[in-house]
C-alpha positions, 0 to 999 in steps of 0.5 A: 499500500505504500508504494501505491499511495507513493504512486498516486501523489507522484502521478498529480505532481507531488515530491513523494519520499517512499520510506521502508527499512531496508533496499529490497523491500523498497526495490519490491514496492516500487517494482509493484508501483511499475506494475500499477502504472503499466496497467494505466499505460497500457488503458492509455489513462496515463501517458508514458511521460507521465508515468516516467516524470512520476517516477522521477518524484518519488525517492525511496529511502531506508533513513526515517530522519531523512524522510521527515525532514522538512515534509508537509503530510506524512502517510504511515502504511505499516502493518495493523499493529497497534503497538508498532503504529504508536512507536512510529507516530510518537516517532515522526511528532519527533522528526517531521515539522511542527506544521506536518500532519500525520496520518495513518493509512489504518483501515481501522484501528483508532486515530486517537491513541495514533494522535495521543503517542504525539504533541500535535493531536489536532494534526493527525487523523486517518487517510484509508486508502482502498486496496489498491489505490491506484484503481479504487477512488475510496479514501477515508479521512477519519477523525481522532478526538482532536483532530481538527475541522481544518486539517480534515477539510485540507486532507478531504480536498487534497484527495479531492485532487488527488482524483479520489472520491473521499468521505468524512469519519466524523467519529472515531469508530473501529474499522471506520466505515468501508470496513464495517460494510465490508465485514458485515458482509463477510461475517454473513458469508461465512456463517452461510458458508459454515452452515451449508447454505451454498458454496463459496462460489455462489455465495460470491457469486450471488454477491458479484451477479447480484446487489454487487451490481448495484453498490457500484453506482447505488450503495447499499441506502439508496438502493433501499431509498429506490426499493421503498423503505417499507418493504426493506422494513417488512423484509428487516422485521424478520430476517435481521433475527437470522443474520449472523451476530458472533462477536468473534471470529467464526470457528471456520474462519480460524479452522483456515488460518490454524491450518495456515490457509491465510488465503492467496499468499499461501496458496489456499483460503476459501479458494485453492492459488495457483501462481498462475490462477493467481495472477489471472485473477488479479489482472481480470480484477484490475482490468475489470476495476478499470474499466468500471470507475472509467465508465462511472466517471462518465456519469453525470 
């Protein structure tokens, strides 16, 4: 994500420093960035000279001190481990200029706690780009308890200038908005799979061929409006009681993780993945996302 976010800023004309703990990780990140840009090049969305110029704007560094020197905006994208983020935000606070905004690409950890590790909580916010950041327009600007309106407004304007579609998360809640929606669907999908209601393939098809076709344009609340809230009220009256309300990861998911079946990165999860199959799935995903983005961007 760090390299992908760096690419978003660089393509918008910003000078970017990409920091990581080792040269090999930086090389890997830059290679992923080049592959991401190739998708935009192949589609004609990014001229070759602009792609080269964007890469030239990114300065890879292994020194956090050098990366933080004189920056105006920092975007943290380390693993989702709160103690690590707290340690880093304390260091960012010491190393960055006092007026610099410090943001986290966390997908839902507490922004207030990260801000509390600094002496500038009013300038700390969530800036959650969605994967893959070169194709997904959503960015969640999440306020901590002390984040000022001026900070949030500036970040929203910045994201619009990047060509993104930012939303403001007013309260510091776990998961922000996007992941609360995503995990509500995932919880029910895993419940139906564990109960033998349908296969993994058919559950995914139910989403991609059903509500998933509407949601990119309408979203769940407008979908309900268009169908009639009385209809959705009637369905809710009998369906909500039947849905999973699990408060912990399911035994089914526990079993997969215990077996080391962690998904595509280990070759197995809900599905099996060969390296060739995974490459094709990711290629298809990126092509579809690019075409969908173009289509929706053309809507008035």
